[in-house]
C-alpha positions in Angstrom: 55.4 9.0 -100.4 52.6 10.7 -98.7 50.2 9.1 -101.5 51.4 5.7 -100.7 50.5 6.6 -96.8 47.3 7.7 -97.6 46.4 4.8 -100.0 47.6 2.5 -97.3 45.3 4.3 -94.6 42.4 4.3 -96.7 42.7 0.6 -97.4 43.4 -0.7 -93.9 41.7 2.4 -91.7 39.3 0.1 -89.6 41.8 -2.0 -88.6 44.6 0.1 -88.1 42.6 2.1 -85.3 43.1 -1.4 -83.3 46.4 -2.2 -84.1 48.0 1.1 -83.7 47.6 1.3 -79.8 48.1 -2.9 -80.0 51.8 -2.2 -81.5 52.4 0.5 -79.4 51.8 -1.5 -76.0 54.1 -4.1 -77.5 57.0 -1.7 -78.3 56.6 -0.2 -74.9 56.8 -3.7 -73.3 60.1 -4.1 -75.4 61.3 -0.8 -74.2 61.2 -2.0 -70.9 59.8 -0.7 -67.5 62.9 0.5 -65.5 62.3 4.1 -64.7 65.8 5.3 -64.0 68.6 6.0 -66.4 70.8 3.4 -67.9 74.2 3.5 -69.2 74.3 3.0 -73.2 77.3 2.9 -75.6 79.6 5.8 -75.7 78.6 7.0 -72.2 75.3 8.3 -73.0 72.1 7.9 -70.7 68.9 6.5 -72.2 65.9 7.6 -70.1 63.5 5.0 -70.6 60.6 6.6 -68.8 61.0 9.9 -71.0 60.9 7.9 -74.5 57.9 5.8 -73.0 56.0 9.0 -72.7 57.0 10.0 -76.0 56.1 7.0 -77.8 52.7 6.7 -75.9 51.7 10.3 -76.8 53.1 10.3 -80.3 50.7 7.0 -80.8 47.9 8.7 -79.3 48.1 11.9 -81.5 48.7 9.5 -84.3 45.6 7.9 -83.4 43.4 11.2 -82.9 44.4 12.0 -86.6 43.5 8.6 -87.7 39.9 8.9 -85.8 39.3 12.5 -87.4 39.9 10.7 -90.8 37.4 7.8 -89.7 34.9 10.5 -89.2 35.7 12.6 -92.2 34.7 9.5 -94.0 31.7 8.2 -92.4 30.1 11.7 -92.4 29.0 11.3 -95.8 27.1 8.0 -94.9 30.0 5.7 -96.5 30.2 2.5 -94.8 33.6 1.0 -94.4 33.6 -3.2 -94.2 36.9 -4.7 -93.4 37.2 -8.5 -93.9 40.1 -9.8 -91.9 41.8 -12.5 -93.8 39.4 -11.9 -96.6 37.0 -14.1 -95.3 33.5 -12.9 -96.1 31.0 -12.2 -93.5 29.3 -13.9 -91.8 31.9 -16.8 -91.6 34.7 -14.3 -91.1 35.5 -11.5 -88.8 34.4 -8.1 -90.1 35.2 -4.6 -89.0 32.4 -1.9 -90.1 32.8 1.8 -89.7 29.7 3.6 -89.6 28.9 7.3 -88.2 28.4 5.8 -84.8 31.5 3.8 -84.8 33.8 6.5 -86.0 32.2 8.8 -83.4 32.8 6.6 -80.6 36.6 5.9 -81.6 37.0 9.8 -82.0 35.6 10.2 -78.4 37.9 7.8 -77.0 40.6 9.6 -78.7 39.7 13.1 -77.6 39.4 11.9 -74.2 42.6 9.7 -73.8 44.9 12.4 -75.1 44.6 14.8 -72.6 44.3 11.9 -69.9 47.6 10.8 -70.8 49.5 14.2 -70.9 48.1 14.3 -67.3 49.6 10.9 -66.3 52.6 11.7 -67.6 53.1 14.6 -65.0 54.1 12.0 -62.7 51.2 9.3 -62.2 52.7 7.0 -64.8 56.2 6.5 -62.7 54.0 5.1 -59.4 53.4 1.3 -61.2 54.8 -0.5 -63.6 53.9 -0.9 -67.4 51.2 1.8 -67.2 51.7 3.2 -70.9 51.2 -0.6 -72.2 48.6 -1.2 -70.3 47.1 2.1 -71.0 47.4 1.4 -75.0 46.0 -1.7 -74.4 42.8 -0.4 -73.1 42.6 1.9 -76.1 43.0 -1.4 -78.1 39.9 -2.9 -76.4 37.9 0.4 -76.6 38.7 0.9 -80.5 37.8 -2.8 -81.4 34.6 -2.9 -79.4 33.5 0.4 -81.2 34.6 -1.2 -84.8 33.6 -4.7 -84.4 30.9 -6.0 -86.5 30.6 -9.5 -84.6 29.1 -10.0 -81.0 31.7 -12.6 -80.2 34.7 -10.4 -81.0 32.7 -7.6 -79.0 33.0 -10.1 -76.1 36.9 -10.7 -76.8 37.4 -6.8 -77.0 35.4 -6.2 -73.7 37.8 -8.8 -72.2 41.1 -6.7 -73.7 39.8 -3.4 -72.1 38.8 -4.9 -68.7 41.9 -6.9 -68.4 44.0 -3.6 -68.8 41.4 -1.8 -66.6 41.6 -4.3 -63.9 45.7 -3.3 -63.5 45.1 0.4 -64.0 42.8 0.7 -61.4 45.3 -0.8 -59.0 47.8 1.5 -60.4 49.8 3.6 -57.3 48.4 0.7 -55.2 46.5 1.4 -51.9 44.3 -0.8 -49.6 41.2 1.1 -51.0 42.1 0.6 -54.5 42.9 -3.1 -53.5 39.5 -3.8 -52.0 37.5 -1.9 -54.8 39.7 -3.7 -57.3 38.3 -7.0 -56.2 34.7 -6.1 -56.2 35.3 -4.7 -59.9 37.0 -7.8 -60.9 34.3 -10.1 -59.6 31.6 -8.6 -61.0 33.0 -8.1 -64.3 33.7 -11.8 -64.5 30.5 -12.5 -63.6 29.4 -10.5 -66.3 31.5 -12.2 -68.7 30.0 -15.3 -68.1 26.3 -13.9 -68.6 27.8 -12.2 -71.8 28.7 -15.9 -73.1 25.5 -17.4 -72.0 23.7 -14.7 -73.8 26.1 -15.3 -77.0 25.3 -19.1 -76.8 21.6 -18.7 -76.7 22.0 -15.9 -79.7 24.1 -18.6 -81.7 21.6 -21.4 -80.7 18.8 -19.6 -82.2 20.3 -17.8 -85.4 23.5 -19.8 -86.3 25.6 -16.7 -86.3 27.0 -13.9 -84.5 27.7 -11.5 -87.0 25.6 -8.5 -86.0 24.2 -8.0 -89.5 23.3 -11.6 -90.0 21.7 -12.0 -86.7 19.7 -9.0 -87.3 18.1 -10.7 -90.2 17.3 -14.0 -88.6 16.0 -12.6 -85.6 13.4 -11.0 -87.6 12.1 -14.5 -88.7 11.9 -16.4 -85.6 8.8 -17.6 -84.0 7.9 -19.9 -81.5 10.4 -21.3 -78.9 13.2 -19.6 -81.0 11.7 -16.2 -80.5 11.3 -16.8 -76.7 14.9 -18.2 -76.5 16.1 -15.0 -78.7 14.1 -12.4 -76.5 15.6 -14.1 -73.3 19.2 -13.8 -74.6 18.1 -9.8 -75.3 17.2 -9.3 -72.1 20.5 -11.2 -70.6 22.8 -8.7 -72.9 20.8 -6.2 -71.4 22.1 -7.1 -68.0 25.4 -7.5 -69.1 25.8 -4.2 -71.0 23.8 -2.5 -68.2 26.4 -3.7 -65.8 29.2 -2.3 -67.6 27.4 1.1 -68.3 26.3 1.4 -64.7 22.5 1.0 -65.2 20.5 0.4 -62.3 20.4 -1.6 -60.2 24.1 -2.5 -61.3 25.8 0.6 -60.9 26.6 0.3 -57.3 30.3 -0.9 -57.9 30.9 2.4 -59.9 31.0 5.1 -57.4 33.4 3.6 -54.8 35.5 2.1 -57.8 35.8 5.3 -59.7 36.6 7.2 -56.4 39.2 4.9 -55.8 41.1 5.1 -58.8 44.0 7.5 -59.6 42.6 10.5 -61.3 43.8 9.8 -64.9 42.6 6.3 -64.7 39.2 7.4 -63.2 39.3 10.2 -66.3 39.7 7.3 -68.9 37.3 5.2 -67.1 34.6 8.0 -67.9 34.6 6.5 -71.5 34.3 2.7 -70.2 30.5 3.2 -69.3 29.8 4.5 -72.6 30.9 1.0 -74.0 28.1 -0.4 -72.4 25.8 2.5 -73.9 27.2 2.0 -77.3 26.5 -1.9 -77.0 22.9 -1.3 -75.9 22.7 1.2 -78.9 24.4 -1.4 -81.4 22.6 -4.7 -80.4 18.8 -3.1 -79.2 18.8 -1.0 -82.3 20.5 -2.9 -85.0 19.6 -6.4 -83.8 16.6 -6.2 -82.0 15.3 -2.7 -83.1 11.8 -1.7 -84.4 11.9 -3.9 -87.8 13.1 -7.2 -85.9 9.5 -8.7 -86.4 8.2 -10.4 -83.1 11.4 -9.8 -81.6 11.0 -5.9 -82.1 12.1 -3.7 -79.0 11.9 -6.5 -76.6 13.7 -4.6 -73.9 11.8 -1.1 -74.4 9.6 -1.7 -71.6 12.8 -2.2 -69.3 15.0 0.2 -70.6 13.3 3.4 -70.2 12.1 2.8 -66.1 15.5 1.8 -65.5 17.4 4.7 -67.1 15.1 7.2 -65.5 15.6 5.5 -62.2 19.5 5.6 -62.9 19.4 9.2 -63.2 17.6 9.9 -60.0 19.7 7.6 -57.9 22.8 8.8 -59.4 22.1 13.0 -58.6 20.9 11.8 -55.1 24.2 10.0 -54.5 25.9 13.3 -55.3 24.2 15.0 -53.1 24.8 12.4 -50.1 28.5 12.3 -51.1 31.3 13.2 -48.6 34.1 13.7 -51.4 34.4 15.2 -54.4 35.6 12.1 -56.2 32.4 10.4 -55.2 30.2 13.2 -56.1 31.9 13.1 -59.8 31.3 9.5 -59.6 27.8 9.6 -59.0 27.1 12.5 -61.8 28.6 9.6 -64.1 26.0 7.2 -63.3 23.6 10.1 -63.6 24.7 11.1 -66.9 24.4 7.4 -68.2 20.9 7.5 -66.9 20.2 10.8 -69.1 21.6 8.8 -72.0 19.9 5.9 -71.8 16.5 7.7 -71.3 17.0 9.0 -74.9 18.1 5.7 -76.2 15.0 4.1 -74.2 12.4 6.0 -76.2 13.7 4.4 -79.4 12.7 7.2 -81.7 15.8 8.7 -84.3 15.1 12.3 -82.6 15.7 10.9 -79.4 18.7 8.7 -80.2 20.5 11.9 -81.8 20.0 14.1 -78.6 21.3 11.1 -76.6 24.6 10.8 -78.6 25.2 14.7 -78.3 24.8 14.8 -74.9 26.8 11.5 -74.1 29.5 13.3 -76.0 29.2 16.3 -73.8 29.0 14.3 -70.7 32.1 12.1 -71.1 34.2 15.0 -71.9 33.1 17.1 -69.0 33.3 14.0 -66.4 36.9 13.3 -67.5 38.1 17.1 -67.0 36.3 17.0 -63.5 38.0 13.8 -62.3 41.4 15.5 -63.1 40.3 18.9 -61.6 39.2 17.3 -58.3 42.7 15.9 -57.6 44.4 19.4 -58.4 42.2 20.7 -56.1 42.8 18.1 -53.5 46.4 18.5 -53.6 46.1 22.0 -52.6 43.9 21.1 -49.6 46.6 19.2 -47.4 45.5 16.2 -45.7 41.8 17.1 -45.9 42.4 15.9 -49.7 39.0 16.0 -51.6 36.9 15.4 -48.5 33.8 17.9 -48.4 35.0 19.1 -45.1 36.6 22.6 -44.1 40.4 23.0 -44.8 42.8 25.4 -45.4 42.2 28.0 -48.3 43.3 26.7 -51.5 46.5 28.6 -53.2 44.8 29.4 -56.0 41.2 29.9 -55.4 40.4 32.1 -58.6 41.8 29.6 -61.4 40.4 26.6 -59.3 37.2 28.4 -58.7 36.8 29.3 -62.5 37.4 25.8 -63.3 35.0 24.3 -61.0 32.1 26.6 -62.3 32.7 26.1 -65.3 32.6 22.2 -64.6 29.6 22.7 -62.6 27.6 24.8 -65.2 28.0 22.1 -68.1 27.8 19.2 -66.1 24.4 20.7 -64.5 23.3 21.9 -67.8 23.1 25.6 -67.6 23.0 27.6 -71.2 24.9 28.1 -73.2 27.2 25.3 -72.6 26.6 21.9 -74.4 25.2 20.1 -71.3 22.2 22.5 -71.6 21.8 22.1 -75.5 22.0 18.2 -74.8 19.3 18.2 -72.2 17.1 20.6 -74.3 17.5 18.5 -77.3 16.3 15.3 -75.3 13.6 17.6 -73.9 12.3 18.7 -77.7 12.6 15.2 -79.2 10.7 13.6 -76.4 7.7 16.0 -76.7 4.5 14.3 -77.7 5.5 10.7 -76.9 3.6 8.9 -74.2 6.6 8.7 -71.4 7.2 13.0 -72.0 6.2 13.7 -68.4 8.2 11.1 -67.1 11.2 12.2 -69.2 10.7 15.8 -68.5 10.3 15.5 -65.0 13.7 13.2 -64.3 15.8 15.1 -66.8 14.9 18.7 -65.4 14.9 17.4 -61.8 18.3 15.6 -62.1 19.8 19.1 -63.6 18.4 20.9 -60.6 19.9 18.5 -58.1 23.1 18.6 -59.9 23.3 22.3 -59.4 22.4 22.1 -55.8 25.0 19.2 -55.3 27.9 21.1 -57.0 27.0 24.4 -55.6 27.1 22.9 -51.8 30.3 21.2 -52.8 31.8 24.6 -54.1 30.7 26.5 -50.8 32.7 23.6 -48.8 35.7 23.8 -50.7 36.2 27.6 -51.2 34.1 29.5 -48.1 34.4 27.1 -45.2 38.1 27.9 -44.5 39.7 26.9 -41.3 43.1 27.8 -40.6 43.7 25.1 -38.2 42.5 22.3 -40.2 44.6 19.2 -40.6 47.5 20.1 -42.8 50.0 17.6 -44.7 52.5 20.1 -44.2 54.1 21.3 -47.4 51.2 21.6 -50.2 51.4 19.4 -53.1 53.2 21.0 -56.0 51.1 19.1 -58.5 48.0 21.4 -57.5 49.5 24.2 -59.2 51.9 22.5 -61.9 51.1 24.4 -65.5 52.0 20.9 -67.1 49.0 19.2 -65.3 46.7 22.0 -65.4 46.8 21.8 -69.1 44.7 18.8 -69.4 41.4 19.8 -67.6 41.7 23.3 -70.0 42.0 20.9 -73.0 38.6 19.4 -71.8 37.2 22.8 -70.9 38.1 24.0 -74.6 36.8 21.0 -76.0 33.4 21.8 -74.4 33.2 25.4 -75.6 33.9 23.9 -79.1 31.1 21.1 -78.9 28.9 24.7 -77.8 30.0 26.5 -80.7 29.9 23.6 -83.4 26.7 22.2 -81.9 24.8 22.7 -85.4 27.1 20.7 -87.3 27.6 18.0 -84.5 23.9 17.7 -84.4 23.3 17.2 -88.0 26.0 14.2 -87.5 24.2 12.7 -84.6 20.6 13.1 -86.7 22.3 11.1 -89.8 23.8 8.7 -87.3 20.3 7.7 -85.9 18.9 7.5 -89.3 21.7 5.2 -90.3 21.2 3.0 -87.1 17.5 2.5 -88.2 18.2 1.2 -91.7 18.8 -2.4 -90.9 18.8 -3.2 -94.4 21.7 -1.0 -95.7 23.7 -2.1 -92.8 23.1 -6.0 -93.8 23.5 -5.1 -97.6 26.9 -3.4 -96.8 28.1 -6.0 -94.5 26.9 -9.4 -96.2 26.3 -8.6 -99.6 29.6 -9.3 -101.2 31.2 -12.5 -100.9 35.1 -12.3 -100.7 37.1 -9.8 -102.0 39.7 -7.1 -100.8 40.0 -6.5 -97.3 38.0 -3.3 -97.4 34.7 -2.5 -98.9 33.1 0.7 -99.4 29.4 1.8 -100.1 27.6 4.8 -101.8 26.7 7.3 -99.0 23.1 6.8 -98.0 21.4 10.1 -96.9 18.1 8.7 -95.1 15.9 9.1 -98.0 16.8 6.1 -100.3 16.6 2.7 -100.0 19.1 0.4 -99.1 22.7 1.5 -100.0 24.0 0.1 -103.1 27.8 -1.5 -102.8 30.4 0.1 -105.3 31.8 -2.2 -108.1 29.5 -5.3 -108.0 30.6 -9.0 -108.5 29.3 -10.5 -111.7 27.3 -12.8 -109.4 25.9 -9.6 -107.7 25.1 -8.1 -111.5 23.1 -11.2 -112.4 20.9 -11.0 -109.2 
């Protein structure tokens, strides 16, 4: 039985990571949304909310195990290409698992599971269909990371965005509604631009399969070349808005600050979808070997990334609430990651990927921590002004100290290691001075901003400050505290396992630079079984060779 299950998963692994949250969401909808107990046969009671929680958590645990399996298979350099309906690329839809996509699916699962555990402490009962929407968003995230087609990247973007629209309003409230309207309008505009960019790509290459587009772009010239470069810039605008790149980041601080804590924590991975898309499109399609279209966005991406980091940390310094402070730190972290991406070397990309893993985990944990802290401060909540002393200053103080040290990049935590990797990899490059100045300056100002917040919260105590009567018991709930502690444990694990993680990101960056290997895996074989694999690629050989070549391939 176990062998059959393993074989089935091995054959359909890429698509199962998308189907699992989809089927779970459908099952949750069929289960119903009534939060109370309903009488069943024999006088038994059926608690729908409890079973929704169990089903959703079980699905995420299984999804995490599957994500670990994908990384395990991808770490050898094996490329998994899944042809839906056995239609070969570029005519059919393919899902591709390489080191980067497997890593992003794992990061999604690592963030989503503690966040859902936290939401099961009560947030999931404050609105309708929370668990189903949560699963649909995971479906969109995993699909965006695994698709090998630009149009289906747009489709999965829309799936995760539609779910995020409703999740943002979960729990209701005037501020959430106001920011939700802005969020929806901006993303609808970005989606329209996305379609325009895809139309321009298709008009110049005749395809939207990423591997096929990359091959066609390298041969373009004249007006077609200009149109393709324009499409690349339009897609940078689209991904920059979704990833919170200057000047398109202005929607994020208010939106994330208005969202409920678990939703904001899950949204920590949302900006990374934009970052991932920039890496996938502008490294694989418009990368260094894209002919005259090579590195179309290089002149724009690095300055914008550095500016994003600076404005993000300045916003954190000026923030009047903890939620907005953490939201602005999200913007600053995106700037640091994209600075490594914008240098367009495998070494800087590897460092940026390591730092992205750390920053996503830390930001998600900080959003949860802020709500726990606000629950113990009465009516003042997360505002940075004097209030009653928190009931558990030692526990929450240690959590804030750890989160602040990691976000600021203090040794020996992975934030320090990630920034050190970026600095080392940028040494000797023309933009070294700018990168070092911004990365070190952002780290220092992050320390200042978080230290200021800590002083106000824990030291500026006024017994006569406004109170909400009985403090919120959620602030000391053991169940809720487990979630931010889980993120802290992951952060420590990243520091302990820094060497193997860095080796993985090094191999990931090298794999992304080999466009020929990617095209050979995706386009080389016409038709056949749903899943294809390749011989591992170690970065020293030429393009990967497909296993079990067809007769036609052998003759070629």
